[in-house]
N, C-alpha and C positions, 0 to 999 in steps of 0.2 A: 479096814486094811485094804490097800489098793493092790490089785493084781494086774500084772502085765502079761500080754500074750505074745511072746516072741514068735517069729515066723516059723521057727523050727518045730514049734509045738503043733503047727497046722499040718493037715494031711499033705502028702507029697503032691497030688494033682492041683491042690489050691495054691501051694507055693509056686508052682510052675506058671500059673495065670496071673498072679499078683504083680510080678515084676514087669511084664509087658504092658499091663493095664496102667500101671503107674507112669510108665514112659509116655504112653499115648495120652494120658490125662494131662501131663505136664506140657506136651506139645500143643494140645488143643487150647489150653489156657493161654499159652504164649501167643498163639495165633489170634485169639480173641482180643488180646491187648493191642494188637497192631491194626485191627479193623476199625474204620471211623464209625461213630455212632450216629443216630438220626439227629441228635441235638447239634452235632458238629456240622452236619451237612446243610441245615436250614439257613444259617447266615450266608453261606456261599451262594445258594440259589437266590436268596432275597437281594443280595448285592448285584447279581447279574441282571435281574429284572429291573432294578432301579436304574441301571445304566442304560438299558434299552428304551426306556420311556422318555421320549424327547419332546412331545407335543402337549404335555399337560399344562394347563394355564396356571400361572402363579400370581397370587395377589400381592406378594411382597416384592419390593424393588430390589434388583441385584445390587449387591454391595459394590461400592465404588472401588476401583483398583487404586492401590496406593501409588502416588506419583513417584516416578523414578528419580532418585537423587541425582543421577548423572545426566537427566534430560535437561537440555539447555532451554531457557526461557525464550520464546520466539520474539524476534525484534519487531517493534511497532512499525507498521507499514506507513511510509511517507505518502501523504495525500497531496496531490498537486492542487494548489488553490485555484478556485474558479476565476474566470475572467470577469472583471468588473466593468460594467457598461460605462462609457464616458459620453456625455452629451456632446454632440457635434453640431455646430451651428452652420448648417448648409441647407440649401433649398431642397424640398421634397418634390416629387412628381405627383401630379394628379392626372387622371385619365379623362379624355374627351369621350363620353359615351356615344353610342350610336344615336342618330337623330330620332326623335320621337315621331311616330306616325299617328295622326288623329284617326279615330274610328271611321269617319266618313271617307277620309283619304285612303285608308287601308282597304275599305270595302270597294271603292272605285278601282284602286290599283289591282286588287285581287280579281275583280270582275274582268278588267282589261287583260290581265295575265291569263285568266282562264280562257278567254276568247282566242288569244293568240296561240295558246297551247292546243286548243281544239283545231284551229286552222292549220297549225304546223303538223298535227297528227294526221289530218285529212290528206295533206300533201305529201306525207311520208318524210318530212324534214323536221329537224330539231334545231331550235334557235340557240345560237352560240351565246346570246345575251342571257337566256334562261339558265344555261349551264354555268355561266360565270356568276350569276346571282346566286345560284344554288351553292356553288363552291364558296362564295363569299359568306353566305349564311352559315355554312359549316364551320368557317373560321371565326365566327363572332358569337360565342355562347351567350354574351350579354346583350344581344340584339333585342331581346324581349324583356329587358330590365324594367320592372314595374315602378316607373317614376310616380311621385306624389302628384295627385291631380291638383292643378292650379299653380304648381311651383313654376317660377320663371327662371330661365338660365341667365348667366352673366354677372352674378355677384362677384365683387372684388375684381372685376375686369376679366373674368374667366368664364368662357362659354360652358364649361363642364360643371361649374358651381351652380346649384339650384337653390332658390330662395322662396320661402312662403311665409305669410303672416301667421300661420297656425303655430301653436305651441309645440315644443319638442315632444311631449308625451303623445300627442295626436299623430304626429309624423312617424314616431317610433312604432306606434300600434299598427299603422298602415303597413310598414315594411315587415313587421312581425307576422302579419297575416298573409301578405301578398308574395313574399319571397318563397316560402315553402310551397305555396300554391303554384308557383312557376317552376317548381322542381329545383330551386337553388338550395344548396347546403349552407346553413347559417350557424356561425359560432360566435358567441359574445366575446369581445376582447376588452372592452372598457364600458362600465356602466356607472356614470356619474350624473349628478343633477343637471348639469349644463352641457354634457358631452356623452355621446354613445358611439361606440365603434364596433362594427361587426365584420368578421371574416366571411366573405361570400364566395362560394365556389360553384362552378357549373361547367360541364364539358371539358374537364381537365384544366380549366383556367381559374385563377383565384385573384380576387381584388378585396379591398377593404372599404366598406361603406362608413363614412365619417359624418356624424350629425352633431351640429353645434347650435346652441342658443345664441341668437344675434339680433339686437335691436327689437326685442320683444317677440321675434319670430324664430324661424329655424332655417339654417342652411345645411345642405348636405352635398357630398361629393364622393366619387369613387377614386381610389388611389392604390398604387401597388404596395404601399406601406401605411400603417396607422399614422394619423396626424395627431400631434400632441395638443395643439391649440389652434385658435383662429389665426394667430400670427403665422403659424406654419402654413396654413391654408393661403393666407395672403401672399406669402413669399414663395409659394410652390410654383413649379414649372409645369405648364400644361402640355401633355404629350398625347399623341393619338392612341385611341383605345387598342388598336391592333398590335402595338409594340409590346406592351406588357402582357397582353393576352397570349401572344405568341411565345414570349420568353418564359412565361410560367409553365408552358408545356414541355420545357426541356428537362424538368425534374431535377434541377440543380440544387446544391446545398450551399449555405453561406460560406464564403471563403475569407480567410484572414491573411495577415501579412506573411505567415509562414508558408502559405501556398504559392507565393510569388517568387520567381527567380530573382527579380530586382524590385523589391517592394517600395523603394524610395520613389519610384515613378508614380506610385498610386497613393501613398500615405504621407500625410503631413507629419505624423509622429508614429514611430513603430511601438509595438507592445513592449512592456518592461515590467519590472518588479519594484514595488515600493519597499520601504524599510520593514514593514510588517510581513513581507513575503507575498502579498496579494499581487496578482497579475493585472496590470492596467491594459485595457484594450487599446489597440492602435487606432489612430484618427485618420480617416480618409480625407483626401483632398476635397475641397469644397465643390469642385466642378463635377464630382461623381455623384450620380443620383442613386439612391437606394443602396443596397449591399451587393457587392460582386458575388456572382454565383459560380460554383465549381461544378461542371458537368463531367462526371467520371466516365472513363472508357471511350471518349470521343476526341478526335483531333479537331483543331480549329477549322480545317477544310470541311470536315464532315458536319460540324455544327453550322457553318455558313450555308452549305448546300441544303440543309433542312430549313434554315430560317429564310433564305432569300425569296423563294416563291411565296411563302406565307405572308411576308411583309409586303411584297408587291401586290398580293391579292387584297390587302387591306389599304391599298392606295399610298403606301409609304415608299418613297423613292430611296434606293440604296446604291451608293457608289463608293468604290475603294479609293482611299487617299493614302498619304504617306504613313507607313507603319509607325507604331508607338509601343514602347514598353516591351519590346521583344515579340509583339504579336501584330496581327493585321488590324487595321483601323478602317471603318466604313462610315461615311456621312449619311445621315438619315434626314429626310425632308418630307413634310406633308403640311400644306397650308402655311401657317405662321410658325410652325415648329421646325427647328433644326437641332439635331443632336448627333451623337457619335456612338458607334458600337465598336467596342474593342474586344477581340478574341485572342486571348493570350494562353500559350501552353503553360500548364502547371509546372511547378519546380521539378517534380519527379517524372514529368512527361507522360503521365497516365491519364490526363484529362485536359479540359479547356476551361479557363476562367472567363466569364462573360461580364464585361464592365460597360455601363451606360454613362456617357458623359453628356452634360448639358451644354458644354462648350468644348472647342477643340483643345486637346491636351498638348498639341505641338506648338 
């Protein structure tokens, strides 16, 4: 049988304590229910630590971001077609190199110059001839060009063309050894069985050494541009060495018909596009030698003031004639050579275009 113990059966002091204790117990239990436990705090601390670690290496690749549906596909960039070279049937220029000095002549000349210099020093005077020769030497970086021993000048009626009975391979080996030894910078342009062309630079001047097989031997010549064949060499115009050596120091860049204010004065045909969209290069007039050069940042007057003393120091006479093509025109003469130098302001007036004519354009 179950017995119950009502509060009224307890002693009076006990009854007075039970009620406050019951209320205190209920309050403590309620407070414990609202306090966070250790299990609940750990995830929060772990999450904060994960966020703060930013430099841990990861072996997995980051997931690719999904492409936005609203992003528009970029339009394909239109590429301007490159200009296509067009063969131009016009004479090329070749350079008359400085005359060769035989070893004995050089020794005698050197000894004579030494004696004159000693005499001038003793008298306290300096020879103007020596100064001029010194200046002239400074303007001729190719004065010590290592010609092939035994080669004779005058092939195809041109003094600058050198010919030898030795095969092309032997002549080529000579220049491969001697040009670097003379401090020339050499770069191969064409390497064929019967033709070799090298870009040769020294002292800020650049020329092209062209070697061809001819009648069982070899011919070679310096030119301001590469020659494609013996026919180009035979039709080439011979010019003084100092002309292109001086012009190469201007640091110009090739100019096309878009650089000219009036290109019809210089081009037989202007650049155009064919049906396929390729750009056809313009064709220069046949009397123009080489490629016109654009010298940026200089006026025609400034270019002329820099060229005139250098050309004269190389023995090239220069005189102004009737202007042409919107620019000044100068007649050039040395020995059997007569040409024309045209200095034309560029279309945007930020530079000068240098054009060499083998005949008068007027």
